[in-house]
mmCIF file of the C-alpha atoms, coordinates in Angstrom:
data_MODEL
# 
_entry.id   MODEL 
# 
loop_
_atom_site.group_PDB 
_atom_site.id 
_atom_site.type_symbol 
_atom_site.label_atom_id 
_atom_site.label_alt_id 
_atom_site.label_comp_id 
_atom_site.label_asym_id 
_atom_site.label_entity_id 
_atom_site.label_seq_id 
_atom_site.pdbx_PDB_ins_code 
_atom_site.Cartn_x 
_atom_site.Cartn_y 
_atom_site.Cartn_z 
_atom_site.occupancy 
_atom_site.B_iso_or_equiv 
_atom_site.pdbx_formal_charge 
_atom_site.auth_seq_id 
_atom_site.auth_comp_id 
_atom_site.auth_asym_id 
_atom_site.auth_atom_id 
_atom_site.pdbx_PDB_model_num 
ATOM 1   C CA . UNK A 1 1   ? 99.273 76.983  23.932  1.00 0.00 ? 1   UNK A CA 1 
ATOM 2   C CA . UNK A 1 2   ? 98.956 73.388  25.150  1.00 0.00 ? 2   UNK A CA 1 
ATOM 3   C CA . UNK A 1 3   ? 95.537 73.659  24.781  1.00 0.00 ? 3   UNK A CA 1 
ATOM 4   C CA . UNK A 1 4   ? 95.358 75.358  21.466  1.00 0.00 ? 4   UNK A CA 1 
ATOM 5   C CA . UNK A 1 5   ? 97.572 72.578  20.095  1.00 0.00 ? 5   UNK A CA 1 
ATOM 6   C CA . UNK A 1 6   ? 94.760 69.643  21.438  1.00 0.00 ? 6   UNK A CA 1 
ATOM 7   C CA . UNK A 1 7   ? 91.846 71.570  20.026  1.00 0.00 ? 7   UNK A CA 1 
ATOM 8   C CA . UNK A 1 8   ? 93.482 71.724  16.915  1.00 0.00 ? 8   UNK A CA 1 
ATOM 9   C CA . UNK A 1 9   ? 94.540 68.109  16.625  1.00 0.00 ? 9   UNK A CA 1 
ATOM 10  C CA . UNK A 1 10  ? 91.234 66.798  17.925  1.00 0.00 ? 10  UNK A CA 1 
ATOM 11  C CA . UNK A 1 11  ? 89.682 69.224  14.752  1.00 0.00 ? 11  UNK A CA 1 
ATOM 12  C CA . UNK A 1 12  ? 92.022 67.516  12.450  1.00 0.00 ? 12  UNK A CA 1 
ATOM 13  C CA . UNK A 1 13  ? 91.239 63.789  13.298  1.00 0.00 ? 13  UNK A CA 1 
ATOM 14  C CA . UNK A 1 14  ? 87.405 64.915  12.608  1.00 0.00 ? 14  UNK A CA 1 
ATOM 15  C CA . UNK A 1 15  ? 88.214 66.476  9.548   1.00 0.00 ? 15  UNK A CA 1 
ATOM 16  C CA . UNK A 1 16  ? 89.754 62.888  8.312   1.00 0.00 ? 16  UNK A CA 1 
ATOM 17  C CA . UNK A 1 17  ? 86.916 60.935  10.228  1.00 0.00 ? 17  UNK A CA 1 
ATOM 18  C CA . UNK A 1 18  ? 85.482 58.895  7.857   1.00 0.00 ? 18  UNK A CA 1 
ATOM 19  C CA . UNK A 1 19  ? 81.319 58.078  7.180   1.00 0.00 ? 19  UNK A CA 1 
ATOM 20  C CA . UNK A 1 20  ? 79.891 56.148  4.875   1.00 0.00 ? 20  UNK A CA 1 
ATOM 21  C CA . UNK A 1 21  ? 77.750 52.495  3.977   1.00 0.00 ? 21  UNK A CA 1 
ATOM 22  C CA . UNK A 1 22  ? 78.117 49.249  4.329   1.00 0.00 ? 22  UNK A CA 1 
ATOM 23  C CA . UNK A 1 23  ? 75.727 47.014  1.672   1.00 0.00 ? 23  UNK A CA 1 
ATOM 24  C CA . UNK A 1 24  ? 75.576 43.580  1.670   1.00 0.00 ? 24  UNK A CA 1 
ATOM 25  C CA . UNK A 1 25  ? 73.400 40.992  0.011   1.00 0.00 ? 25  UNK A CA 1 
ATOM 26  C CA . UNK A 1 26  ? 72.834 37.077  -0.161  1.00 0.00 ? 26  UNK A CA 1 
ATOM 27  C CA . UNK A 1 27  ? 70.067 34.547  -0.376  1.00 0.00 ? 27  UNK A CA 1 
ATOM 28  C CA . UNK A 1 28  ? 70.381 34.090  3.549   1.00 0.00 ? 28  UNK A CA 1 
ATOM 29  C CA . UNK A 1 29  ? 70.844 37.806  4.769   1.00 0.00 ? 29  UNK A CA 1 
ATOM 30  C CA . UNK A 1 30  ? 71.271 41.483  3.538   1.00 0.00 ? 30  UNK A CA 1 
ATOM 31  C CA . UNK A 1 31  ? 71.572 44.726  5.596   1.00 0.00 ? 31  UNK A CA 1 
ATOM 32  C CA . UNK A 1 32  ? 72.742 48.348  4.748   1.00 0.00 ? 32  UNK A CA 1 
ATOM 33  C CA . UNK A 1 33  ? 74.775 49.971  7.726   1.00 0.00 ? 33  UNK A CA 1 
ATOM 34  C CA . UNK A 1 34  ? 75.904 53.190  8.089   1.00 0.00 ? 34  UNK A CA 1 
ATOM 35  C CA . UNK A 1 35  ? 80.006 53.457  8.784   1.00 0.00 ? 35  UNK A CA 1 
ATOM 36  C CA . UNK A 1 36  ? 81.249 55.688  11.109  1.00 0.00 ? 36  UNK A CA 1 
ATOM 37  C CA . UNK A 1 37  ? 85.091 55.287  11.494  1.00 0.00 ? 37  UNK A CA 1 
ATOM 38  C CA . UNK A 1 38  ? 85.776 51.854  13.038  1.00 0.00 ? 38  UNK A CA 1 
ATOM 39  C CA . UNK A 1 39  ? 81.728 51.549  13.790  1.00 0.00 ? 39  UNK A CA 1 
ATOM 40  C CA . UNK A 1 40  ? 79.086 50.054  12.418  1.00 0.00 ? 40  UNK A CA 1 
ATOM 41  C CA . UNK A 1 41  ? 75.139 51.489  12.816  1.00 0.00 ? 41  UNK A CA 1 
ATOM 42  C CA . UNK A 1 42  ? 72.105 49.329  11.544  1.00 0.00 ? 42  UNK A CA 1 
ATOM 43  C CA . UNK A 1 43  ? 69.999 50.948  9.366   1.00 0.00 ? 43  UNK A CA 1 
ATOM 44  C CA . UNK A 1 44  ? 67.920 48.401  6.903   1.00 0.00 ? 44  UNK A CA 1 
ATOM 45  C CA . UNK A 1 45  ? 66.641 46.021  8.385   1.00 0.00 ? 45  UNK A CA 1 
ATOM 46  C CA . UNK A 1 46  ? 66.075 47.305  11.830  1.00 0.00 ? 46  UNK A CA 1 
ATOM 47  C CA . UNK A 1 47  ? 66.320 44.979  15.048  1.00 0.00 ? 47  UNK A CA 1 
ATOM 48  C CA . UNK A 1 48  ? 63.907 46.896  16.985  1.00 0.00 ? 48  UNK A CA 1 
ATOM 49  C CA . UNK A 1 49  ? 60.024 47.217  16.660  1.00 0.00 ? 49  UNK A CA 1 
ATOM 50  C CA . UNK A 1 50  ? 59.256 50.574  15.178  1.00 0.00 ? 50  UNK A CA 1 
ATOM 51  C CA . UNK A 1 51  ? 56.632 52.452  17.276  1.00 0.00 ? 51  UNK A CA 1 
ATOM 52  C CA . UNK A 1 52  ? 53.452 53.435  15.301  1.00 0.00 ? 52  UNK A CA 1 
ATOM 53  C CA . UNK A 1 53  ? 53.454 57.093  16.134  1.00 0.00 ? 53  UNK A CA 1 
ATOM 54  C CA . UNK A 1 54  ? 49.819 58.675  16.180  1.00 0.00 ? 54  UNK A CA 1 
ATOM 55  C CA . UNK A 1 55  ? 49.415 61.509  13.721  1.00 0.00 ? 55  UNK A CA 1 
ATOM 56  C CA . UNK A 1 56  ? 49.491 64.888  15.193  1.00 0.00 ? 56  UNK A CA 1 
ATOM 57  C CA . UNK A 1 57  ? 46.666 67.073  14.675  1.00 0.00 ? 57  UNK A CA 1 
ATOM 58  C CA . UNK A 1 58  ? 47.305 70.289  12.869  1.00 0.00 ? 58  UNK A CA 1 
ATOM 59  C CA . UNK A 1 59  ? 46.154 73.231  14.930  1.00 0.00 ? 59  UNK A CA 1 
ATOM 60  C CA . UNK A 1 60  ? 44.830 75.745  12.580  1.00 0.00 ? 60  UNK A CA 1 
ATOM 61  C CA . UNK A 1 61  ? 45.700 79.280  13.611  1.00 0.00 ? 61  UNK A CA 1 
ATOM 62  C CA . UNK A 1 62  ? 43.109 81.784  13.092  1.00 0.00 ? 62  UNK A CA 1 
ATOM 63  C CA . UNK A 1 63  ? 44.064 84.700  10.522  1.00 0.00 ? 63  UNK A CA 1 
ATOM 64  C CA . UNK A 1 64  ? 44.376 88.002  12.145  1.00 0.00 ? 64  UNK A CA 1 
ATOM 65  C CA . UNK A 1 65  ? 43.221 90.950  10.536  1.00 0.00 ? 65  UNK A CA 1 
ATOM 66  C CA . UNK A 1 66  ? 45.816 93.953  9.882   1.00 0.00 ? 66  UNK A CA 1 
ATOM 67  C CA . UNK A 1 67  ? 48.600 91.239  9.137   1.00 0.00 ? 67  UNK A CA 1 
ATOM 68  C CA . UNK A 1 68  ? 51.360 91.916  7.068   1.00 0.00 ? 68  UNK A CA 1 
ATOM 69  C CA . UNK A 1 69  ? 50.870 90.579  3.679   1.00 0.00 ? 69  UNK A CA 1 
ATOM 70  C CA . UNK A 1 70  ? 53.115 87.472  2.917   1.00 0.00 ? 70  UNK A CA 1 
ATOM 71  C CA . UNK A 1 71  ? 55.991 88.444  0.645   1.00 0.00 ? 71  UNK A CA 1 
ATOM 72  C CA . UNK A 1 72  ? 56.533 87.358  -2.563  1.00 0.00 ? 72  UNK A CA 1 
ATOM 73  C CA . UNK A 1 73  ? 58.940 85.268  -3.771  1.00 0.00 ? 73  UNK A CA 1 
ATOM 74  C CA . UNK A 1 74  ? 60.366 85.099  -7.657  1.00 0.00 ? 74  UNK A CA 1 
ATOM 75  C CA . UNK A 1 75  ? 59.384 82.594  -9.694  1.00 0.00 ? 75  UNK A CA 1 
ATOM 76  C CA . UNK A 1 76  ? 61.924 80.156  -10.902 1.00 0.00 ? 76  UNK A CA 1 
ATOM 77  C CA . UNK A 1 77  ? 62.456 80.339  -14.892 1.00 0.00 ? 77  UNK A CA 1 
ATOM 78  C CA . UNK A 1 78  ? 63.832 77.797  -16.683 1.00 0.00 ? 78  UNK A CA 1 
ATOM 79  C CA . UNK A 1 79  ? 67.597 79.029  -16.734 1.00 0.00 ? 79  UNK A CA 1 
ATOM 80  C CA . UNK A 1 80  ? 67.126 79.238  -13.251 1.00 0.00 ? 80  UNK A CA 1 
ATOM 81  C CA . UNK A 1 81  ? 66.160 75.553  -12.842 1.00 0.00 ? 81  UNK A CA 1 
ATOM 82  C CA . UNK A 1 82  ? 69.059 74.985  -15.001 1.00 0.00 ? 82  UNK A CA 1 
ATOM 83  C CA . UNK A 1 83  ? 71.390 76.309  -13.113 1.00 0.00 ? 83  UNK A CA 1 
ATOM 84  C CA . UNK A 1 84  ? 70.430 74.331  -10.177 1.00 0.00 ? 84  UNK A CA 1 
ATOM 85  C CA . UNK A 1 85  ? 70.801 71.490  -12.072 1.00 0.00 ? 85  UNK A CA 1 
ATOM 86  C CA . UNK A 1 86  ? 74.030 71.950  -12.910 1.00 0.00 ? 86  UNK A CA 1 
ATOM 87  C CA . UNK A 1 87  ? 74.803 72.998  -9.241  1.00 0.00 ? 87  UNK A CA 1 
ATOM 88  C CA . UNK A 1 88  ? 73.381 69.497  -8.536  1.00 0.00 ? 88  UNK A CA 1 
ATOM 89  C CA . UNK A 1 89  ? 75.466 67.868  -10.799 1.00 0.00 ? 89  UNK A CA 1 
ATOM 90  C CA . UNK A 1 90  ? 78.798 69.715  -9.776  1.00 0.00 ? 90  UNK A CA 1 
ATOM 91  C CA . UNK A 1 91  ? 78.151 68.467  -5.776  1.00 0.00 ? 91  UNK A CA 1 
ATOM 92  C CA . UNK A 1 92  ? 77.558 64.837  -7.197  1.00 0.00 ? 92  UNK A CA 1 
ATOM 93  C CA . UNK A 1 93  ? 80.457 65.532  -9.965  1.00 0.00 ? 93  UNK A CA 1 
ATOM 94  C CA . UNK A 1 94  ? 82.718 65.908  -6.525  1.00 0.00 ? 94  UNK A CA 1 
ATOM 95  C CA . UNK A 1 95  ? 80.972 63.286  -4.658  1.00 0.00 ? 95  UNK A CA 1 
ATOM 96  C CA . UNK A 1 96  ? 82.615 60.521  -6.467  1.00 0.00 ? 96  UNK A CA 1 
ATOM 97  C CA . UNK A 1 97  ? 85.523 61.913  -7.533  1.00 0.00 ? 97  UNK A CA 1 
ATOM 98  C CA . UNK A 1 98  ? 86.283 62.147  -3.379  1.00 0.00 ? 98  UNK A CA 1 
ATOM 99  C CA . UNK A 1 99  ? 84.243 58.629  -3.167  1.00 0.00 ? 99  UNK A CA 1 
ATOM 100 C CA . UNK A 1 100 ? 86.564 55.699  -1.995  1.00 0.00 ? 100 UNK A CA 1 
ATOM 101 C CA . UNK A 1 101 ? 85.374 51.877  -3.006  1.00 0.00 ? 101 UNK A CA 1 
ATOM 102 C CA . UNK A 1 102 ? 86.764 50.066  0.268   1.00 0.00 ? 102 UNK A CA 1 
ATOM 103 C CA . UNK A 1 103 ? 85.446 46.540  -0.612  1.00 0.00 ? 103 UNK A CA 1 
ATOM 104 C CA . UNK A 1 104 ? 83.451 45.728  -3.564  1.00 0.00 ? 104 UNK A CA 1 
ATOM 105 C CA . UNK A 1 105 ? 82.569 42.047  -3.611  1.00 0.00 ? 105 UNK A CA 1 
ATOM 106 C CA . UNK A 1 106 ? 80.226 40.484  -6.526  1.00 0.00 ? 106 UNK A CA 1 
ATOM 107 C CA . UNK A 1 107 ? 80.028 36.970  -6.939  1.00 0.00 ? 107 UNK A CA 1 
ATOM 108 C CA . UNK A 1 108 ? 76.945 36.336  -9.424  1.00 0.00 ? 108 UNK A CA 1 
ATOM 109 C CA . UNK A 1 109 ? 76.569 32.508  -10.446 1.00 0.00 ? 109 UNK A CA 1 
ATOM 110 C CA . UNK A 1 110 ? 73.957 31.792  -13.545 1.00 0.00 ? 110 UNK A CA 1 
ATOM 111 C CA . UNK A 1 111 ? 71.940 29.968  -13.464 1.00 0.00 ? 111 UNK A CA 1 
ATOM 112 C CA . UNK A 1 112 ? 68.327 29.040  -15.084 1.00 0.00 ? 112 UNK A CA 1 
ATOM 113 C CA . UNK A 1 113 ? 65.699 26.495  -15.784 1.00 0.00 ? 113 UNK A CA 1 
ATOM 114 C CA . UNK A 1 114 ? 67.003 26.020  -19.055 1.00 0.00 ? 114 UNK A CA 1 
ATOM 115 C CA . UNK A 1 115 ? 70.708 25.284  -19.673 1.00 0.00 ? 115 UNK A CA 1 
ATOM 116 C CA . UNK A 1 116 ? 70.457 27.462  -22.872 1.00 0.00 ? 116 UNK A CA 1 
ATOM 117 C CA . UNK A 1 117 ? 68.919 30.631  -21.234 1.00 0.00 ? 117 UNK A CA 1 
ATOM 118 C CA . UNK A 1 118 ? 71.435 29.944  -18.121 1.00 0.00 ? 118 UNK A CA 1 
ATOM 119 C CA . UNK A 1 119 ? 74.388 30.068  -20.523 1.00 0.00 ? 119 UNK A CA 1 
ATOM 120 C CA . UNK A 1 120 ? 73.163 33.640  -22.406 1.00 0.00 ? 120 UNK A CA 1 
ATOM 121 C CA . UNK A 1 121 ? 72.842 34.803  -18.813 1.00 0.00 ? 121 UNK A CA 1 
ATOM 122 C CA . UNK A 1 122 ? 76.359 33.848  -17.870 1.00 0.00 ? 122 UNK A CA 1 
ATOM 123 C CA . UNK A 1 123 ? 77.016 36.240  -20.929 1.00 0.00 ? 123 UNK A CA 1 
ATOM 124 C CA . UNK A 1 124 ? 74.613 38.847  -20.312 1.00 0.00 ? 124 UNK A CA 1 
ATOM 125 C CA . UNK A 1 125 ? 76.378 39.541  -16.644 1.00 0.00 ? 125 UNK A CA 1 
ATOM 126 C CA . UNK A 1 126 ? 80.018 39.194  -18.106 1.00 0.00 ? 126 UNK A CA 1 
ATOM 127 C CA . UNK A 1 127 ? 79.155 41.797  -21.040 1.00 0.00 ? 127 UNK A CA 1 
ATOM 128 C CA . UNK A 1 128 ? 77.666 44.137  -18.535 1.00 0.00 ? 128 UNK A CA 1 
ATOM 129 C CA . UNK A 1 129 ? 80.306 44.187  -15.685 1.00 0.00 ? 129 UNK A CA 1 
ATOM 130 C CA . UNK A 1 130 ? 82.937 44.577  -18.869 1.00 0.00 ? 130 UNK A CA 1 
ATOM 131 C CA . UNK A 1 131 ? 80.756 47.174  -20.175 1.00 0.00 ? 131 UNK A CA 1 
ATOM 132 C CA . UNK A 1 132 ? 80.865 48.821  -16.336 1.00 0.00 ? 132 UNK A CA 1 
ATOM 133 C CA . UNK A 1 133 ? 84.348 48.624  -15.241 1.00 0.00 ? 133 UNK A CA 1 
ATOM 134 C CA . UNK A 1 134 ? 85.793 51.230  -17.428 1.00 0.00 ? 134 UNK A CA 1 
ATOM 135 C CA . UNK A 1 135 ? 84.197 54.088  -16.425 1.00 0.00 ? 135 UNK A CA 1 
ATOM 136 C CA . UNK A 1 136 ? 83.976 52.985  -12.680 1.00 0.00 ? 136 UNK A CA 1 
ATOM 137 C CA . UNK A 1 137 ? 87.499 53.051  -12.775 1.00 0.00 ? 137 UNK A CA 1 
ATOM 138 C CA . UNK A 1 138 ? 88.045 56.270  -13.943 1.00 0.00 ? 138 UNK A CA 1 
ATOM 139 C CA . UNK A 1 139 ? 85.401 57.878  -12.177 1.00 0.00 ? 139 UNK A CA 1 
ATOM 140 C CA . UNK A 1 140 ? 85.981 55.674  -9.173  1.00 0.00 ? 140 UNK A CA 1 
ATOM 141 C CA . UNK A 1 141 ? 88.927 54.401  -6.300  1.00 0.00 ? 141 UNK A CA 1 
ATOM 142 C CA . UNK A 1 142 ? 88.687 51.098  -5.331  1.00 0.00 ? 142 UNK A CA 1 
ATOM 143 C CA . UNK A 1 143 ? 91.262 49.720  -3.066  1.00 0.00 ? 143 UNK A CA 1 
ATOM 144 C CA . UNK A 1 144 ? 89.718 45.894  -2.431  1.00 0.00 ? 144 UNK A CA 1 
ATOM 145 C CA . UNK A 1 145 ? 87.545 44.414  -5.477  1.00 0.00 ? 145 UNK A CA 1 
ATOM 146 C CA . UNK A 1 146 ? 86.848 40.985  -5.895  1.00 0.00 ? 146 UNK A CA 1 
ATOM 147 C CA . UNK A 1 147 ? 84.556 39.935  -8.839  1.00 0.00 ? 147 UNK A CA 1 
ATOM 148 C CA . UNK A 1 148 ? 83.607 36.313  -9.760  1.00 0.00 ? 148 UNK A CA 1 
ATOM 149 C CA . UNK A 1 149 ? 80.972 35.067  -12.323 1.00 0.00 ? 149 UNK A CA 1 
ATOM 150 C CA . UNK A 1 150 ? 80.601 31.448  -12.496 1.00 0.00 ? 150 UNK A CA 1 
ATOM 151 C CA . UNK A 1 151 ? 77.887 28.712  -14.148 1.00 0.00 ? 151 UNK A CA 1 
ATOM 152 C CA . UNK A 1 152 ? 75.600 26.189  -12.921 1.00 0.00 ? 152 UNK A CA 1 
ATOM 153 C CA . UNK A 1 153 ? 73.864 24.060  -15.651 1.00 0.00 ? 153 UNK A CA 1 
ATOM 154 C CA . UNK A 1 154 ? 72.404 22.129  -12.419 1.00 0.00 ? 154 UNK A CA 1 
ATOM 155 C CA . UNK A 1 155 ? 70.869 24.568  -10.224 1.00 0.00 ? 155 UNK A CA 1 
ATOM 156 C CA . UNK A 1 156 ? 67.356 26.387  -11.368 1.00 0.00 ? 156 UNK A CA 1 
ATOM 157 C CA . UNK A 1 157 ? 68.148 29.868  -10.216 1.00 0.00 ? 157 UNK A CA 1 
ATOM 158 C CA . UNK A 1 158 ? 70.747 32.281  -9.747  1.00 0.00 ? 158 UNK A CA 1 
ATOM 159 C CA . UNK A 1 159 ? 73.004 33.065  -6.898  1.00 0.00 ? 159 UNK A CA 1 
ATOM 160 C CA . UNK A 1 160 ? 74.034 36.356  -6.204  1.00 0.00 ? 160 UNK A CA 1 
ATOM 161 C CA . UNK A 1 161 ? 76.510 37.259  -3.219  1.00 0.00 ? 161 UNK A CA 1 
ATOM 162 C CA . UNK A 1 162 ? 77.882 40.889  -3.105  1.00 0.00 ? 162 UNK A CA 1 
ATOM 163 C CA . UNK A 1 163 ? 78.976 43.777  -0.584  1.00 0.00 ? 163 UNK A CA 1 
ATOM 164 C CA . UNK A 1 164 ? 79.917 47.195  -0.923  1.00 0.00 ? 164 UNK A CA 1 
ATOM 165 C CA . UNK A 1 165 ? 81.850 49.671  1.309   1.00 0.00 ? 165 UNK A CA 1 
ATOM 166 C CA . UNK A 1 166 ? 81.583 53.213  0.605   1.00 0.00 ? 166 UNK A CA 1 
ATOM 167 C CA . UNK A 1 167 ? 83.304 56.033  2.444   1.00 0.00 ? 167 UNK A CA 1 
ATOM 168 C CA . UNK A 1 168 ? 84.463 59.814  2.642   1.00 0.00 ? 168 UNK A CA 1 
ATOM 169 C CA . UNK A 1 169 ? 85.720 61.634  5.148   1.00 0.00 ? 169 UNK A CA 1 
ATOM 170 C CA . UNK A 1 170 ? 83.990 64.642  6.631   1.00 0.00 ? 170 UNK A CA 1 
ATOM 171 C CA . UNK A 1 171 ? 86.812 67.479  4.878   1.00 0.00 ? 171 UNK A CA 1 
ATOM 172 C CA . UNK A 1 172 ? 85.599 66.151  1.697   1.00 0.00 ? 172 UNK A CA 1 
ATOM 173 C CA . UNK A 1 173 ? 82.398 66.453  2.661   1.00 0.00 ? 173 UNK A CA 1 
ATOM 174 C CA . UNK A 1 174 ? 82.952 69.883  4.175   1.00 0.00 ? 174 UNK A CA 1 
ATOM 175 C CA . UNK A 1 175 ? 84.462 70.958  0.772   1.00 0.00 ? 175 UNK A CA 1 
ATOM 176 C CA . UNK A 1 176 ? 81.854 69.586  -1.476  1.00 0.00 ? 176 UNK A CA 1 
ATOM 177 C CA . UNK A 1 177 ? 79.140 71.366  0.916   1.00 0.00 ? 177 UNK A CA 1 
ATOM 178 C CA . UNK A 1 178 ? 80.779 74.688  0.823   1.00 0.00 ? 178 UNK A CA 1 
ATOM 179 C CA . UNK A 1 179 ? 81.596 74.962  -2.895  1.00 0.00 ? 179 UNK A CA 1 
ATOM 180 C CA . UNK A 1 180 ? 77.595 73.989  -3.837  1.00 0.00 ? 180 UNK A CA 1 
ATOM 181 C CA . UNK A 1 181 ? 76.357 77.019  -1.301  1.00 0.00 ? 181 UNK A CA 1 
ATOM 182 C CA . UNK A 1 182 ? 78.977 79.502  -2.729  1.00 0.00 ? 182 UNK A CA 1 
ATOM 183 C CA . UNK A 1 183 ? 77.837 78.312  -5.788  1.00 0.00 ? 183 UNK A CA 1 
ATOM 184 C CA . UNK A 1 184 ? 73.886 78.560  -4.752  1.00 0.00 ? 184 UNK A CA 1 
ATOM 185 C CA . UNK A 1 185 ? 75.120 81.812  -3.111  1.00 0.00 ? 185 UNK A CA 1 
ATOM 186 C CA . UNK A 1 186 ? 76.458 83.830  -6.569  1.00 0.00 ? 186 UNK A CA 1 
ATOM 187 C CA . UNK A 1 187 ? 72.874 82.136  -8.090  1.00 0.00 ? 187 UNK A CA 1 
ATOM 188 C CA . UNK A 1 188 ? 70.674 84.082  -5.218  1.00 0.00 ? 188 UNK A CA 1 
ATOM 189 C CA . UNK A 1 189 ? 72.615 87.291  -5.036  1.00 0.00 ? 189 UNK A CA 1 
ATOM 190 C CA . UNK A 1 190 ? 72.562 87.462  -9.415  1.00 0.00 ? 190 UNK A CA 1 
ATOM 191 C CA . UNK A 1 191 ? 68.732 86.568  -9.218  1.00 0.00 ? 191 UNK A CA 1 
ATOM 192 C CA . UNK A 1 192 ? 67.930 89.179  -6.483  1.00 0.00 ? 192 UNK A CA 1 
ATOM 193 C CA . UNK A 1 193 ? 69.743 91.810  -8.304  1.00 0.00 ? 193 UNK A CA 1 
ATOM 194 C CA . UNK A 1 194 ? 67.471 90.799  -11.365 1.00 0.00 ? 194 UNK A CA 1 
ATOM 195 C CA . UNK A 1 195 ? 64.313 91.209  -9.647  1.00 0.00 ? 195 UNK A CA 1 
ATOM 196 C CA . UNK A 1 196 ? 65.351 94.126  -8.488  1.00 0.00 ? 196 UNK A CA 1 
ATOM 197 C CA . UNK A 1 197 ? 65.981 95.492  -12.312 1.00 0.00 ? 197 UNK A CA 1 
ATOM 198 C CA . UNK A 1 198 ? 62.876 94.297  -12.913 1.00 0.00 ? 198 UNK A CA 1 
ATOM 199 C CA . UNK A 1 199 ? 61.267 96.471  -10.103 1.00 0.00 ? 199 UNK A CA 1 
ATOM 200 C CA . UNK A 1 200 ? 62.824 99.434  -10.657 1.00 0.00 ? 200 UNK A CA 1 
ATOM 201 C CA . UNK A 1 201 ? 62.199 99.321  -14.728 1.00 0.00 ? 201 UNK A CA 1 
ATOM 202 C CA . UNK A 1 202 ? 58.595 99.023  -13.813 1.00 0.00 ? 202 UNK A CA 1 
ATOM 203 C CA . UNK A 1 203 ? 58.438 101.818 -11.316 1.00 0.00 ? 203 UNK A CA 1 
ATOM 204 C CA . UNK A 1 204 ? 59.869 103.758 -13.857 1.00 0.00 ? 204 UNK A CA 1 
ATOM 205 C CA . UNK A 1 205 ? 57.090 102.782 -16.834 1.00 0.00 ? 205 UNK A CA 1 
ATOM 206 C CA . UNK A 1 206 ? 54.321 103.461 -14.172 1.00 0.00 ? 206 UNK A CA 1 
ATOM 207 C CA . UNK A 1 207 ? 55.939 107.064 -13.114 1.00 0.00 ? 207 UNK A CA 1 
# 
């Protein structure tokens, strides 16, 4: 009994384990890291040198006479493509609903060769950020947010510094995957029934 409780506790801990991305950019450095709980795994830029792998030669298998003819797969119609797009968009909406923004930091100092252009840039940046703020806060959960804009009439180019940390728990990923797979299975079964019905009607007409 104690062993089962320990196993259940470990599974619960794994399901609540957060995974995500940590991306940052500034004039001196930029990186993208994979977030695994408190750990970070660097993705870009890669520190190690990539070894060049020689392309593997594809082995051509001789055709065996008398083999089974390949089964024809049902063609996708426009309705099928639209249904698959709806399933993908629904999974994407679920992902954004469960996604957490652990940290969002953006510092933009507007600057240009022409002071008038710098002022215009400053106004456009603030207008864009103000337009995106409403939809972003309605669809995403922000835990730590820091957005700053400034104007420098003496510099020749803007200075941008930012970081975003995204996370989602494993049980949420499983929930999204199960819902998407259930929708795909439903579509596949309906497609299979429709193909069988068309095949049966065609055989009746030939008979």
